[in-house]
PAGU-46743 format. One record per residue (C-alpha): residue number from 1; residue in one letter; x, y negated, z negated. Coordinates in Angstrom, 2 decimals, decimal comma, always signed. Layout:
BEGIN
- seq|type|x|y|z
- NUM|a|X|Y|Z
...
END
This chain:
BEGIN
- seq|type|x|y|z
- 1|x|-112,32|+21,94|-10,24
- 2|x|-112,60|+21,36|-14,02
- 3|x|-109,41|+23,31|-14,79
- 4|x|-107,43|+21,28|-12,29
- 5|x|-108,78|+17,99|-13,65
- 6|x|-107,92|+19,06|-17,19
- 7|x|-104,35|+19,85|-16,14
- 8|x|-103,99|+16,46|-14,49
- 9|x|-105,36|+14,75|-17,60
- 10|x|-102,93|+16,61|-19,86
- 11|x|-100,08|+15,88|-17,45
- 12|x|-100,86|+12,18|-17,51
- 13|x|-101,01|+12,20|-21,32
- 14|x|-97,68|+14,04|-21,64
- 15|x|-95,92|+11,75|-19,18
- 16|x|-97,36|+8,72|-20,96
- 17|x|-95,89|+10,02|-24,22
- 18|x|-92,43|+10,39|-22,68
- 19|x|-92,57|+6,90|-21,15
- 20|x|-93,53|+5,51|-24,57
- 21|x|-90,79|+7,50|-26,29
- 22|x|-88,20|+6,17|-23,87
- 23|x|-89,20|+2,57|-24,58
- 24|x|-89,38|+3,18|-28,33
- 25|x|-85,91|+4,69|-28,56
- 26|x|-84,31|+2,12|-26,26
- 27|x|-85,85|-0,81|-28,17
- 28|x|-84,74|+0,67|-31,47
- 29|x|-81,19|+0,52|-30,16
- 30|x|-81,30|-2,96|-28,67
- 31|x|-82,64|-4,70|-31,78
- 32|x|-79,65|-3,37|-33,73
- 33|x|-77,09|-4,65|-31,21
- 34|x|-76,25|-7,75|-33,33
- 35|x|-75,53|-5,51|-36,33
- 36|x|-73,47|-3,08|-34,24
- 37|x|-71,56|-6,03|-32,72
- 38|x|-70,68|-7,25|-36,22
- 39|x|-69,75|-3,74|-37,33
- 40|x|-67,34|-3,25|-34,43
- 41|x|-66,00|-6,83|-34,53
- 42|x|-66,42|-7,09|-30,75
- 43|x|-66,42|-10,38|-28,85
- 44|x|-69,20|-11,14|-26,36
- 45|x|-67,08|-9,89|-23,45
- 46|x|-65,93|-6,78|-25,36
- 47|x|-69,54|-6,01|-26,25
- 48|x|-70,43|-6,47|-22,59
- 49|x|-67,80|-3,90|-21,61
- 50|x|-69,09|-1,49|-24,25
- 51|x|-72,62|-1,91|-22,91
- 52|x|-71,21|-0,97|-19,53
- 53|x|-71,03|+2,57|-20,95
- 54|x|-74,83|+2,71|-20,81
- 55|x|-74,75|+1,40|-17,26
- 56|x|-72,10|+3,83|-16,04
- 57|x|-73,71|+6,86|-17,65
- 58|x|-77,16|+5,99|-16,35
- 59|x|-76,16|+5,15|-12,78
- 60|x|-74,00|+8,28|-12,36
- 61|x|-76,72|+10,51|-13,80
- 62|x|-79,44|+8,93|-11,67
- 63|x|-77,58|+9,82|-8,48
- 64|x|-77,57|+13,48|-9,58
- 65|x|-80,99|+13,79|-11,18
- 66|x|-82,87|+13,77|-7,88
- 67|x|-81,08|+17,01|-6,97
- 68|x|-81,73|+18,47|-10,42
- 69|x|-85,43|+17,65|-10,10
- 70|x|-85,65|+19,39|-6,74
- 71|x|-83,86|+22,45|-8,14
- 72|x|-85,36|+22,78|-11,62
- 73|x|-88,50|+20,56|-11,31
- 74|x|-89,20|+17,19|-12,92
- 75|x|-90,89|+18,62|-16,02
- 76|x|-87,91|+20,65|-17,23
- 77|x|-85,45|+17,86|-16,51
- 78|x|-87,65|+15,36|-18,39
- 79|x|-87,70|+17,50|-21,54
- 80|x|-83,97|+18,26|-21,43
- 81|x|-83,05|+14,60|-21,01
- 82|x|-85,46|+13,58|-23,79
- 83|x|-83,67|+15,87|-26,25
- 84|x|-80,27|+14,41|-25,30
- 85|x|-81,64|+10,86|-25,52
- 86|x|-82,98|+11,39|-29,04
- 87|x|-79,74|+12,97|-30,26
- 88|x|-77,46|+10,34|-28,74
- 89|x|-79,32|+7,35|-30,21
- 90|x|-77,87|+8,23|-33,64
- 91|x|-74,26|+7,83|-32,43
- 92|x|-73,67|+4,02|-32,04
- 93|x|-73,73|+3,23|-35,81
- 94|x|-70,93|+5,78|-36,32
- 95|x|-68,48|+3,73|-34,22
- 96|x|-66,12|+1,01|-35,44
- 97|x|-64,57|-0,28|-32,23
- 98|x|-65,80|-1,51|-28,85
- 99|x|-64,02|+1,41|-27,15
- 100|x|-65,72|+4,05|-29,29
- 101|x|-69,05|+2,30|-28,87
- 102|x|-68,65|+2,36|-25,10
- 103|x|-67,89|+6,09|-25,20
- 104|x|-71,03|+7,05|-27,12
- 105|x|-73,13|+4,69|-25,02
- 106|x|-71,92|+6,62|-21,98
- 107|x|-73,74|+9,68|-23,36
- 108|x|-76,80|+7,65|-24,28
- 109|x|-76,86|+6,07|-20,82
- 110|x|-76,62|+9,48|-19,13
- 111|x|-79,71|+10,69|-20,97
- 112|x|-81,53|+7,42|-20,35
- 113|x|-80,83|+7,49|-16,62
- 114|x|-81,77|+11,14|-16,25
- 115|x|-85,10|+10,94|-18,03
- 116|x|-86,13|+7,84|-16,09
- 117|x|-85,63|+9,50|-12,71
- 118|x|-87,28|+12,72|-13,89
- 119|x|-90,48|+11,31|-15,36
- 120|x|-90,81|+8,67|-12,65
- 121|x|-90,66|+11,49|-10,07
- 122|x|-93,39|+13,37|-11,91
- 123|x|-95,46|+10,17|-12,20
- 124|x|-95,12|+9,43|-8,46
- 125|x|-96,42|+12,94|-7,69
- 126|x|-99,38|+12,39|-10,02
- 127|x|-100,17|+9,01|-8,43
- 128|x|-100,23|+10,70|-5,01
- 129|x|-102,45|+13,49|-6,36
- 130|x|-104,96|+11,10|-7,94
- 131|x|-104,74|+8,58|-5,07
- 132|x|-104,94|+5,62|-7,44
- 133|x|-102,23|+3,02|-8,21
- 134|x|-101,83|+4,08|-11,85
- 135|x|-98,04|+3,75|-11,93
- 136|x|-98,18|+0,51|-13,99
- 137|x|-100,00|+2,39|-16,76
- 138|x|-97,00|+4,64|-17,31
- 139|x|-94,66|+1,68|-17,46
- 140|x|-97,13|+0,01|-19,81
- 141|x|-96,51|+2,94|-22,16
- 142|x|-92,77|+2,27|-21,89
- 143|x|-93,34|-1,39|-22,75
- 144|x|-95,70|-0,50|-25,60
- 145|x|-93,09|+1,87|-26,98
- 146|x|-90,53|-0,90|-26,67
- 147|x|-92,78|-3,35|-28,47
- 148|x|-93,41|-0,94|-31,34
- 149|x|-89,74|+0,02|-31,52
- 150|x|-88,62|-3,59|-31,57
- 151|x|-91,28|-4,57|-34,09
- 152|x|-90,32|-1,80|-36,48
- 153|x|-86,66|-2,61|-35,94
- 154|x|-87,31|-6,20|-36,91
- 155|x|-89,14|-5,12|-40,06
- 156|x|-86,33|-2,86|-41,26
- 157|x|-83,41|-5,00|-40,00
- 158|x|-82,82|-6,58|-43,40
- 159|x|-83,43|-3,51|-45,55
- 160|x|-82,30|-0,45|-43,60
- 161|x|-78,81|+0,16|-42,24
- 162|x|-78,40|+0,83|-38,50
- 163|x|-77,28|+4,37|-39,33
- 164|x|-80,46|+5,27|-41,21
- 165|x|-82,69|+3,42|-38,78
- 166|x|-81,35|+5,11|-35,64
- 167|x|-81,24|+8,52|-37,35
- 168|x|-84,95|+8,08|-38,11
- 169|x|-85,47|+7,42|-34,39
- 170|x|-83,72|+10,70|-33,62
- 171|x|-86,05|+12,68|-35,88
- 172|x|-89,16|+10,91|-34,60
- 173|x|-88,10|+11,34|-30,98
- 174|x|-87,43|+15,05|-31,34
- 175|x|-90,87|+15,58|-32,90
- 176|x|-92,55|+13,74|-30,02
- 177|x|-90,50|+15,75|-27,52
- 178|x|-91,53|+18,99|-29,18
- 179|x|-95,24|+18,17|-28,88
- 180|x|-95,30|+16,48|-25,47
- 181|x|-92,67|+18,82|-24,03
- 182|x|-94,73|+21,92|-24,78
- 183|x|-97,64|+20,40|-22,88
- 184|x|-95,48|+19,32|-19,96
- 185|x|-93,74|+22,68|-19,56
- 186|x|-97,04|+24,56|-19,51
- 187|x|-98,30|+22,60|-16,49
- 188|x|-97,21|+23,63|-13,02
- 189|x|-95,33|+20,75|-11,34
- 190|x|-97,12|+19,19|-8,40
- 191|x|-95,85|+19,99|-4,92
- 192|x|-94,94|+16,75|-3,11
- 193|x|-92,75|+18,69|-0,68
- 194|x|-95,84|+20,13|+1,01
- 195|x|-97,31|+16,66|+1,52
- 196|x|-93,97|+15,36|+2,80
- 197|x|-93,81|+18,19|+5,33
- 198|x|-97,31|+17,40|+6,52
- 199|x|-96,46|+13,69|+6,91
- 200|x|-93,22|+14,51|+8,73
- 201|x|-95,08|+16,81|+11,11
- 202|x|-97,64|+14,09|+11,79
- 203|x|-94,88|+11,57|+12,50
- 204|x|-93,22|+13,95|+14,95
- 205|x|-96,51|+14,44|+16,75
- 206|x|-96,72|+10,70|+17,20
- 207|x|-93,34|+10,75|+18,95
- 208|x|-91,48|+8,96|+16,18
- 209|x|-88,39|+11,16|+16,52
- 210|x|-85,65|+10,49|+13,97
- 211|x|-86,44|+6,83|+13,46
- 212|x|-88,79|+7,35|+10,50
- 213|x|-85,94|+8,97|+8,55
- 214|x|-83,66|+5,97|+9,02
- 215|x|-86,54|+3,58|+8,47
- 216|x|-87,54|+5,41|+5,30
- 217|x|-84,02|+5,12|+3,91
- 218|x|-83,97|+1,40|+4,65
- 219|x|-87,34|+0,92|+2,98
- 220|x|-86,29|+2,90|-0,09
- 221|x|-83,16|+0,76|-0,43
- 222|x|-85,26|-2,40|-0,02
- 223|x|-87,58|-1,28|-2,79
- 224|x|-84,50|-0,53|-4,88
- 225|x|-83,19|-4,06|-4,34
- 226|x|-86,51|-5,55|-5,44
- 227|x|-86,41|-3,32|-8,52
- 228|x|-82,79|-4,34|-9,20
- 229|x|-83,56|-8,05|-9,15
- 230|x|-86,41|-7,71|-11,64
- 231|x|-84,96|-4,97|-13,86
- 232|x|-81,95|-7,22|-14,41
- 233|x|-84,29|-9,38|-16,47
- 234|x|-85,49|-6,47|-18,58
- 235|x|-81,93|-5,50|-19,42
- 236|x|-81,00|-9,09|-20,24
- 237|x|-83,95|-9,49|-22,58
- 238|x|-83,24|-6,18|-24,28
- 239|x|-79,55|-6,72|-24,92
- 240|x|-79,18|-10,50|-25,22
- 241|x|-82,59|-11,93|-26,13
- 242|x|-82,27|-11,32|-29,87
- 243|x|-78,68|-12,57|-29,91
- 244|x|-79,69|-15,78|-28,08
- 245|x|-82,39|-16,53|-30,63
- 246|x|-80,14|-15,76|-33,60
- 247|x|-76,92|-17,33|-32,32
- 248|x|-78,13|-20,34|-30,32
- 249|x|-81,41|-21,22|-32,04
- 250|x|-80,57|-20,15|-35,64
- 251|x|-83,44|-17,64|-35,90
- 252|x|-83,43|-15,10|-38,73
- 253|x|-82,64|-11,46|-37,79
- 254|x|-86,30|-10,50|-38,13
- 255|x|-87,53|-13,41|-36,01
- 256|x|-84,80|-12,76|-33,44
- 257|x|-86,00|-9,17|-33,09
- 258|x|-89,49|-10,56|-32,43
- 259|x|-88,17|-12,02|-29,18
- 260|x|-88,06|-8,64|-27,50
- 261|x|-91,41|-7,76|-29,10
- 262|x|-93,02|-10,80|-27,45
- 263|x|-91,46|-9,86|-24,13
- 264|x|-92,54|-6,22|-24,45
- 265|x|-96,08|-7,15|-25,58
- 266|x|-96,60|-9,43|-22,60
- 267|x|-95,18|-6,80|-20,26
- 268|x|-97,49|-4,20|-21,77
- 269|x|-100,54|-6,41|-21,24
- 270|x|-99,47|-7,09|-17,66
- 271|x|-98,98|-3,41|-16,90
- 272|x|-102,22|-2,32|-18,56
- 273|x|-104,03|-4,57|-16,11
- 274|x|-101,68|-3,64|-13,26
- 275|x|-103,89|-1,02|-11,62
- 276|x|-106,80|-3,46|-11,38
- 277|x|-104,48|-6,21|-10,16
- 278|x|-103,00|-4,02|-7,44
- 279|x|-106,42|-2,81|-6,30
- 280|x|-107,68|-6,40|-5,98
- 281|x|-104,63|-8,35|-4,78
- 282|x|-102,43|-5,75|-3,11
- 283|x|-98,72|-5,23|-3,59
- 284|x|-97,38|-8,32|-1,83
- 285|x|-99,43|-10,84|-3,80
- 286|x|-98,71|-9,00|-7,05
- 287|x|-94,94|-9,06|-6,46
- 288|x|-94,85|-12,71|-5,34
- 289|x|-97,05|-14,00|-8,17
- 290|x|-95,19|-11,95|-10,76
- 291|x|-91,73|-13,02|-9,61
- 292|x|-92,70|-16,70|-9,52
- 293|x|-94,15|-16,48|-13,03
- 294|x|-90,97|-14,80|-14,28
- 295|x|-88,81|-17,60|-12,87
- 296|x|-90,74|-20,24|-14,81
- 297|x|-90,82|-18,13|-17,97
- 298|x|-87,11|-17,32|-18,05
- 299|x|-86,03|-20,91|-17,43
- 300|x|-88,18|-21,88|-20,42
- 301|x|-86,89|-19,03|-22,60
- 302|x|-83,23|-19,68|-21,82
- 303|x|-83,21|-23,49|-22,02
- 304|x|-85,88|-24,24|-24,66
- 305|x|-84,53|-26,16|-27,69
- 306|x|-86,70|-24,34|-30,26
- 307|x|-87,30|-20,74|-31,24
- 308|x|-91,06|-20,85|-30,67
- 309|x|-90,72|-22,34|-27,18
- 310|x|-88,15|-19,67|-26,33
- 311|x|-90,49|-16,95|-27,58
- 312|x|-93,24|-18,38|-25,35
- 313|x|-90,87|-18,32|-22,39
- 314|x|-89,90|-14,72|-23,10
- 315|x|-93,58|-13,73|-23,15
- 316|x|-94,25|-15,44|-19,81
- 317|x|-91,21|-13,67|-18,36
- 318|x|-92,53|-10,29|-19,48
- 319|x|-95,94|-11,01|-17,96
- 320|x|-94,33|-11,95|-14,65
- 321|x|-91,97|-8,98|-14,39
- 322|x|-94,56|-6,46|-15,57
- 323|x|-95,69|-4,82|-12,34
- 324|x|-92,86|-5,47|-9,88
- 325|x|-90,64|-2,59|-10,98
- 326|x|-93,46|+0,03|-11,08
- 327|x|-94,59|-0,99|-7,59
- 328|x|-91,06|-0,67|-6,21
- 329|x|-90,41|+2,76|-7,78
- 330|x|-93,83|+4,13|-6,78
- 331|x|-93,43|+3,11|-3,15
- 332|x|-89,89|+4,47|-2,96
- 333|x|-91,07|+7,79|-4,42
- 334|x|-94,06|+7,98|-2,10
- 335|x|-91,71|+7,55|+0,87
- 336|x|-88,71|+9,59|-0,22
- 337|x|-89,86|+11,97|-2,97
- 338|x|-87,41|+12,64|-5,85
- 339|x|-84,52|+11,36|-3,71
- 340|x|-86,40|+8,13|-3,08
- 341|x|-87,08|+7,73|-6,80
- 342|x|-83,42|+8,46|-7,56
- 343|x|-82,15|+5,93|-5,03
- 344|x|-84,52|+3,14|-6,06
- 345|x|-84,04|+3,97|-9,76
- 346|x|-80,26|+3,89|-9,39
- 347|x|-80,47|+0,42|-7,88
- 348|x|-83,25|-0,73|-10,21
- 349|x|-81,92|+0,57|-13,49
- 350|x|-78,44|-0,36|-12,29
- 351|x|-79,67|-3,94|-12,36
- 352|x|-81,17|-3,40|-15,81
- 353|x|-77,97|-1,91|-17,20
- 354|x|-75,28|-3,77|-15,27
- 355|x|-76,93|-7,13|-15,90
- 356|x|-76,17|-7,29|-19,65
- 357|x|-72,38|-6,85|-19,21
- 358|x|-72,44|-9,51|-16,48
- 359|x|-74,29|-11,85|-18,83
- 360|x|-71,69|-11,12|-21,51
- 361|x|-68,92|-12,38|-19,25
- 362|x|-70,95|-15,40|-18,13
- 363|x|-71,69|-16,19|-21,79
- 364|x|-67,95|-16,30|-22,50
- 365|x|-67,26|-18,41|-19,42
- 366|x|-70,17|-20,83|-19,84
- 367|x|-72,78|-20,21|-22,55
- 368|x|-75,41|-17,60|-23,31
- 369|x|-78,36|-19,86|-22,37
- 370|x|-76,72|-20,65|-19,02
- 371|x|-76,03|-16,96|-18,44
- 372|x|-79,68|-16,07|-19,10
- 373|x|-80,84|-18,40|-16,32
- 374|x|-79,41|-15,82|-13,89
- 375|x|-82,54|-13,77|-14,68
- 376|x|-84,65|-16,50|-13,08
- 377|x|-82,35|-16,62|-10,06
- 378|x|-82,69|-12,89|-9,37
- 379|x|-86,45|-12,95|-9,93
- 380|x|-86,61|-15,61|-7,21
- 381|x|-84,50|-13,40|-4,95
- 382|x|-86,98|-10,53|-5,46
- 383|x|-89,81|-12,82|-4,34
- 384|x|-87,89|-13,87|-1,24
- 385|x|-87,10|-10,24|-0,32
- 386|x|-90,74|-9,23|-0,77
- 387|x|-92,00|-12,12|+1,35
- 388|x|-89,38|-11,66|+4,07
- 389|x|-90,13|-7,95|+4,45
- 390|x|-93,79|-7,90|+3,39
- 391|x|-95,12|-6,08|+6,42
- 392|x|-92,70|-3,17|+6,10
- 393|x|-91,96|-2,88|+2,39
- 394|x|-94,79|-4,23|+0,27
- 395|x|-98,01|-3,61|+2,13
- 396|x|-101,05|-5,45|+0,89
END
């Protein structure tokens, strides 16, 4: 039906815009972390605790958003969280202590966690409707938004104050939300519950009893653990990559900001080719190859003695991590619906957001380069989990 196809096309475009907006806003914040750190006078460990506000807000909200999506639908929740995200990004430059920074980041993290569960739920439904592994394309939009946000942040880092920069992000984000939100709210949400009921009925006919429910929960948690191990690297690159280049390798603020741009560009390229890669190699090979690549890239990025070698390592890391997280979230959502997305997202984004504070403490105890090697360690763990459970969790 032409009308149905048009709705699905508009839905994909609107969701892509929100994924891109999320990456753009988040990157705009992370490239100004060195300036905010200086403004608040926080130590590495104090900054790590302040960043925990993002983690706490996101993780708590993610556990609730699955219920909100089921009650109000993923489209409404996406738009509401987008508005809160855009408004809260303007708050960090107004703080002058680590405690105040942590408080406003709690609000920012709540919006960030909520929108990620909401639009990932909508994307999972669309993937099921189209019956194509297009999930990486949405996350490519997030990475592209992050690359653009980081690139612009690097350009204005020396000329525009964090206050004016992040306020500009608020205005831009609200305009995007107005346009994309109107499209999203006019489209009837897809109905995954009907498909889930059909699958459950089929399972009961096969005599599966209650086992599939327990098995599904275990699989969702496994996907969440894989997402956690790889998302840890995304959070580390976002919050500590620029500081590593500036502090340990004497890069200028603009060049330091380019570190996340290189990472985001490589991740974007990897995700843009993700659908083709998944169709040809399958999920297991994609996860294993990506995780192994990320291990090599992060060891290079963390331990390289020069800025350019570190930038190369960051790019290889982004290429390796590109498709692992989308695969994990898509499979969890296909199995468990919004609750599956919420569970896997809570674990996955928990790794993304709890990792940076952990790295802050490790940087104080050892050094920042040594702390960043933990990204390689967890990427290796993700590979081992995928291989050990390949038949059940990451089908080819």
